[in-house]
N, C-alpha and C positions, 0 to 999 in steps of 0.2 A: 430265326433259329429253327423253327419247325420245318420250313421249306428247305433249309440247308440239310436237315436230316434226310429228306426225300432224296436230294441229290447225292448225299453221302452213301446212302444205301444202294442207290442205282449204280453209283460208281463201283461199289463193292460187288454188285452183281456182275458187271461187265469185266472187271479186273479178275475176279475169281474164275471166270470162264476162259481167261487167256492162257496160252501156253508159250513157252520159250521166252518169258519175261523174267525180270528179277524176282517176281512173286513166286515163280516156280522153283527158283534156286535158293535153298536155305530157308524156305518158308516153314515155320513151325506150326502153322494153323492146323494141319491134319493130324497132329499128335493126339492120341487118346491116353487117358490115365485110368487107373483102377477105380472101381466103384467106391463112392464115399461110404463111410460107416463109423470108423473109430474116431474118437475125439483126439485132436492133436493140440500141441502147445502153440498158442498164438505168439506171433512176434515178427521181427524183421531180420532178414539175413542179407549179407552183402558179399558179392564175389566180383573179381576183376572180369570185365567184359571185353576189354581191349584197350588200345592206346591210339590217340590221334593228336596230331600237332604237338607231340611230346607230352601229352597229358593222359593220365589214366582215366578210363571210363568204367564206372561200376554199375552192376545190375543189382537192384534191391528187390527182394521178394517179401511181400506182405502176406502173411498167412493168418487166417482166423481159426477159431476152435473147431470149425466144421471142415477144415481142410481147403477151403476156397483160397486161391492165391491170385495176387496181382503183382506183376513184375514190371519194374520201371528202370530205365537206364538214365544216367546223368547226361547223356548226349541228347539234347532236345527235350529233356524231361519226358522221354517217349515211353508209352505203355507198350511192352513187347508181348505180354500174355495176360489174359484173364481166364483163369482155369476155375470153372464153376460147375456145380452139379445140375443135371437136367431134372425133369420131373420124376425120373426113375432113380435118381441118385448117382447116375454115372457121370464122372468128371470129364470135361473136355474144354479145350481152348476155344473161345468164341471170338477172338480177334486175330487179324493178321499180324505176323511179326517175323523177324529174321533171327537166325542163329549167330550171325557174325556182325561185328561193328562195321566192317567194310561195306556191308549191304546198306547200312544207314548213311554212311558218309560219302559213298560214291554212286554215280549213276542216277537213274530215275527211281527214287525210293518212295515217291508219292506221299511224302511227309507221314510215313507210316506210324501212327500212334503218337505223333509229336504234339507239343504245344505250338500253336500258331500265333504269331504276333510280330511287331506291335499290333498290326491290324490284319485280321483274317479277311479273306476275300480280296476284292480288287478295288483300287482307287483310280478313277478315270484319269488317263494321261500321265499317271505316275507323279502327280503333284497336287498340292492343295494350298489354299490361302487361309491363314490363321492369324488373327490380330493384325491384319493389314500386310503381312509378309507372306511371300510365296515360298513354299518348301518343295524342293525337287527330290524325289525318292530314287533309290538305286534300281527299283523295280516297282511295277504297279500292283504286284500280287503278294499276298501272304507275308508282309513285313519286310520284303526286300530280298536281295540275293543271298544275304547272310541273316535270315530272320531267326526268330527264337528257336526254330526247329533245328538249326545248325549250331547252336550255342551250347557250351558246357555249363551245366547247372550245379550248384552246391546243394547237398542233401543233408537233412537232419531228421533223424528218427523220432517219432512221437508215440510213446506207448501210453495208452489210456486203459481204463478198467475194462470196457467192452468194445474198444475200438483200437485198431492199429493204423497209424498214419505216418506218412512220409511228406515232409515239407521240402520242396525244391525252390531254390532262390536264384535270381539272376539280376545283375546290375547292368542296365543299358545306358550307355553314356549319351550325353547331349550330342546330337548330330549323327548318331549311329543310323546307318541306312537312310539318312536324310531327315529323320524325325527330330523335332525339338524336345529339349528337356531331359534332365537326368531322371531315369525311371528305375525304381526298385520294384521288382515283380516277385511274387511268390505263388506257387501252385501247391496246394495241399491235397494229396490223395489219401482218402480215409476208407478203410475196409472195416465194415461193421460186422457184428456177430449175427446179423440178420441177412448176411450175404449181399450187402449193398456196397457199391463203390460210389463214393461221393468225391466230387472234384470242386474245390473252392479256389477262386482266383482273387488275388489282391494286388493292387498296384498303386504306387504313390509317386508323384512327380514334383519338381520344383519349377515347372513352367507348363503353360497350357500346351497340350499335345493330344493326339488322337490315340485311343487305345480300344482294342476289340479282340479279346483273347478267346481261343477255343481249343478243343482237343480234336485231333484228326485221325481217330481210330476207324478201321474198317471192320465191321462186325459180320459174322455169320453165326447165328444163334444155334445152328445145328451141331456145333462143335466138330465140324469136319465130316459129318455124315452126308451132307449135301454139298455138291461142288459149287453151287451158286446159292444166292438168297432168293431165287425166283419164286419159291413156294412159301417163303416166310410171309406171314400176314402182318400188315402194318396199319396202325390206326393213328391218325393225326387230327387232333381237335382244332382244325383251322379251316375257315371257309374262304380264305384268300391266299394268294401267293404273290411274291414280288417279281414283277417282270424284269427281264434283263435284255440288253440289246445283243447284236451279233458278236460283240467282244466280251459278252458275259458281264457287262457293267450294269448295275441296277438302274432302271429308268425312273424309279420313284412311283411307278404306277402299281397299284394293288388290284389284282384281277381275281375274279371269282374262280374257285376250283370246280364249282358245280358244272357238270356236263363235260369235264375234261378228264384225261387220264391221271391228273394230279389230285383227284378227289379221293382222299383217304379218311373222310369223316366217318365212314364205316370201315371195319376191318376188311382189307383187300390183299390178296397175294401181290407182292411187289412186281413179279414178272408177268402178271395177267395182261397188263396193257402197256408194257414197256416198249413194244414195237409200234405203238400208235403214232399216227401222223399228227404230231404236236410240236410247235417250235421249241419249247423248253426241253423236250426229250431229244430232239434232233441236235440241239446245242450240246447236251451232255455227251451224246454219242461222238460228236466231232472232237470235242475237247479231250475225251478219254482216249 
């Protein structure tokens, strides 16, 4: 997971430096809002975001008493905005997101802010053996051609004393994208009054299956003041990383970060060594 964060932030760096891509069209990242100050009424609001496959997609906005907001759409249970104050109290959006549903449903949307599953990352050869049976998947990456990022989720608002929460639920049928077992999945986004966003994952199945859920947001903590995350300092308390082959499939080998550009055991600017001659960095560059 910690290694995955390195790659996620490196991807954010390179993508945010691109022009002429879907990120440049309709991207809400560079919006700025007024400075925080007054206390607001916490709660959850709901607006129609668009329609796809004959179904309505809604956007839910979670707001705490300090004015921090987290916006989530029912398509892919995707986070579209995290609007939060910086150290000076100025509000800004710190994740990439789109203004229109069509940007999420069509083209290369890079799984922007979505839930990834059933299995995040790659499965070698697009198949696995479980209980003596071979299961062939629709794709080897991120849950299949129609993974959880492309599904429509049901939403339920949860109002607590000091927390605002939204529970997103999805039922994945036995055999969906090649995976065994009926699977009930829920993702709960909780916005606390301490300006924390918590994401809780819960899944239950009636048959042995693989499950590995994650969120696929792209962060730029400057709130749009910086075009890339190159100057953002990152600290990861991990002294090893998981090696991957040329197809980005994990080999199972744990390698030391010491002496490599992947060493973030002390705070380092993300872009300081991003151009270094290292296999893991070259792979990310090619795949991006």
